[in-house]
N, C-alpha and C positions, 0 to 999 in steps of 0.2 A: 577587779572591782570588789571592794569589801565594804561592809557596813561601817559607819563612823562610830568608833569606839569612844569618842569624847562626849557622847550624849549625857545629859544630866541624870537620866534614869536608865538603868540597865534593862534591856529587853529580855523578857521571858515569854516564849511562845509555846503554847501547847497545841499540837495538831492532832485532831481526833476526827471522828466521823464514820461514814459507812465503809465497810471493808470493800476494797477494790476501787474506791473513788479517787485514789491518787495521794494518799497520805505519805507514803514512802518517797514519792517524787517531790512533794512539797518540802519534806524534811531535808532532802538532798539539796534542793534549791537554797534553803536557809543555811545549810552547811557551807555551800559555795560562797555565800555572802559574809562568812566569818563567824557564824554562830557555832557554838559547841552543840552538836546534835547527839541526842540520846534517844534511842528507840526502845519501846516496850519497857519503860520504867514503871515499876510497881507504884500505884497511886499514893500509897502512904509514905513514899520516899520523896515526894515533891518538896515538902517544906525543908527537909534535911539537905537536899541537894542545893536548893536555892540559898539557904543559909551558909552552907559550906563555901559556895562560890562567892558569896558576898564578903567573905573574910580575905579574899585575895587582894593583893595590892592593885592589880589591874583586873577588875571584875569582867567576867566573860558573859557574853550574851548567850542565852540558852534557848535551844529549840528541842522540845520533848514530844516524842510520838507516843500516843496512847490510843488503844482501841480494845475491842472485846477480847482480844487474845492475851492481853496483859494478865499476869498472875494476880489473882484475887481481884479482878476487875469488878467494880460495883458502881452503878450509876450514882446512887445516893452519896457514896463515899467521894466520888469524883467532884460532885457539886460542892460538897462540904469542904474538901481540901482546897479548892481554889478561892474560897471566900476570904481567908486571912491573907492570901497572896494579893488580892485586890486592894486590901487596906494598907499595904506596905508602901512607904514613901520612897524607898530606894529602887523600886523596880516598876516597870510598865508591863503589866500582864496582858497578853492577847491570846484568846482561845479561838482557834480556827476550826471550823467544822467543814470537812470535805464531804460533798454530797454529789449525787449522780442519779439520773433516772434509773428506775429499777430494771427496765428492759435492757439498758446498756450494761448495768452491773451483771445481770444474768448472762449476757453475751460474753463479757470479759471472763467470767469464771468458766464458762463453757469452752471458750476458745483456748484458754490456758490449761484447762483440765484441772483446775484447782478446786478444792472442796471448800465450801463456805464454812467458816468456823462454827456457825450455829445450825448447819444443815444436818450433819451426821448422816443418818439413814434416810433423810427426807430430801425432796427436790431442792435445788439451789434457791428457787423462788421463795420457798417457805422460810429459809434461813434469812434471806434478804428482808422479807416482810417483817419477820420477828425482830430483826436487828433494828429496823427503822422505828418500830413501836418502842422498843427498849431505850433507844437513844434520844427520845423526844425531850427529856429534861436537860440533857447536855446541849442539844440544839438550841433550846430556849436560853441557855446560859452562855452561848457563844457570842463573840464580838464580831466575827467575820465569817461569812459563808462563801465557799468557793464551789460552784457547781461545775463539774468537769464533763457534763453530758456531751457537749460539743466543743470542749476546750482542748486544744493541742498542747503537747508538752512545752513547746516554746512559748505559747501564750500563757500557760500556767506560770512559767518562770517569770514572764514579764509582769504578771499581776503580783507575784511575791516580791519582786524587786521594787515595784511601784509602791507597795505597802510598807516595806521595811528598810529600803535603802535611802537613808535620810540625806546623804550627800549626792543624790542622784542628779544628773545634769541633763537627762533626756526630757522630752516634752511630756505633757500630761497624757495619761492613759485613760481612755473612756471605754467601758464595757457596755454595749447596748444589747438588750434582750427583749425580743418581741414575745408576747404571751397572750393567752386566752384568759379572760376574767373568770370564765367558768371553771378553770383549774387553779385559781388562786393567784395572788400576787407573787412575783419572784421575791423570795426572802432576802436575797442579797442586794436588792435595789436601794439606792440612796434617794433617787427621784423617780416618780412614776407619772406617766402621762396617759390619759384616756383619749383614744381617737375613735370611739364608737359613734361620735357625732357625724363622721364622714360617711358618704354614700357607701353602701355595702355591696361589693361585687358578688357576694354569695347569692343574691337574688336575681342575678343575670345568668341565665342558663348557659351562655357561652363562656362565662368567666368563672363560675363557681368551682369548676374542677381544677382551676389553676391557682397559683399562689401569688403573693405580692412581689415575687421575683420576676413574674411574667410582664412583658412590655405592655400588653393589652390591659392588664389589670392596673398597671401603673398609670396608664393614660386615663383610664376610667376614674381613678381616685383623684388625679390632678384636675379633672374636669369639674369636680365639686366646687361650687362657688365659694365655699368656706376654706378650701385647702390652702390657697396661696397666702392669705392673711395669717392663718394659723401657723403655717410652716415658717413664715418670715419671723413671727413673734417667737416661735420655739427656738430657732437657730440664734436669734439675737440674744435671747435670755441665756442660752447655754454658753455662747461666746462671752457674755458678761460675767457669768458665774465661774468659769474655769480659772481665770487668773486669781480670783478671790479665794477659791478653795486652795489653790497652790500657795498663796501667801500665808494661809493658815497651816501649811505643812502637809497638805493632802496631795498626793501624786496620782490618785486614781479616783474614778467615779463610776458607779454603775447606774445606768438609766434604764428603766422599764418602760416599754411602749405597749399598751394593751388595747385589744379590741374584743369582740364577742368570742370569736373562735381562734384567734391567733394565727390566722392563715393568710389574710389579704391585707387589710389596712395597716395593722401593726407591723407586719413584715416590710411593707413598702416604706413606711415612715422610718423604721429603724435603719433600713438600707440607705435611704436618702440622707439621714442624719449622719450615718457613718461616713458616707462620701464627703459630706460637708466638712466634718471634723478632720478627715484625712487631708482634704484640700487646704486646710488651715495649719497643717503641720503637726497635728496630734496623731497619736496611735489609737485607732478605733478597732475594737474587737466586737464583731456583730454575730449574734447567734439567735436562732429562732426556736424557742422552747416547744411551741405547740403547732408548728407549721403543718403537720400532717393531719390535723383535725379537719372536720368537714365544713365548719361554719367560718364566716369571715370576720 
């Protein structure tokens, strides 16, 4: 399975983001799709590499890995270098930012005994925190965010394929993420739905310690007189939208489902919607960003 090389515009993908968030894996996925993968390319080489490839009789789709370990890495230079590439008519530039929860990043570095590039003599957590602050301008300039906090390697590959494999024949891929409004909207979401109007199990002493994955919590939420009409409208709208997105060339969609604490209502609705989509033949990836918080 390879990418369609007869597209009118050549694909140039820059993969960047947090160290340990899966940049190398994403780059390998693109290489498997037929991209020419270049890792740790100095930023000031971007323009020259793209121009050199453009002179080829059969232009090559490029995937470039960039992070803070690159020689002469500079956030301002990065943002400056991609601006002229966005204006070019012969290429389609996509900047992917690989992200991950800081506690998971810390665990990955600890388990592999790798040193964080910015930690030096400091704790890994300090390096991760410093890197996140430093990369904020690049995050803001990115086109596509992939959060690998709860994403398996096969699912990462699926998301990459859904985004870049233009002659793909599989069904639509929908990524569902439950979240707490108190911790902010999921940055990768295309659509967001607020379910805070539903009855909150957090205020039931027997349910507050459980999550939306628990059957008793699910029963409690379903008992809300507003749930059935809302859920029917939600599934109908999503079912109507997916083929329209697909006709526009989009093979994936990320939907955020939010409640107060991301533990009860949003989790249950995301799980239910995932089951609905799977039953309709779509691939649904469900993750719960804030399930371990204490409110519903």
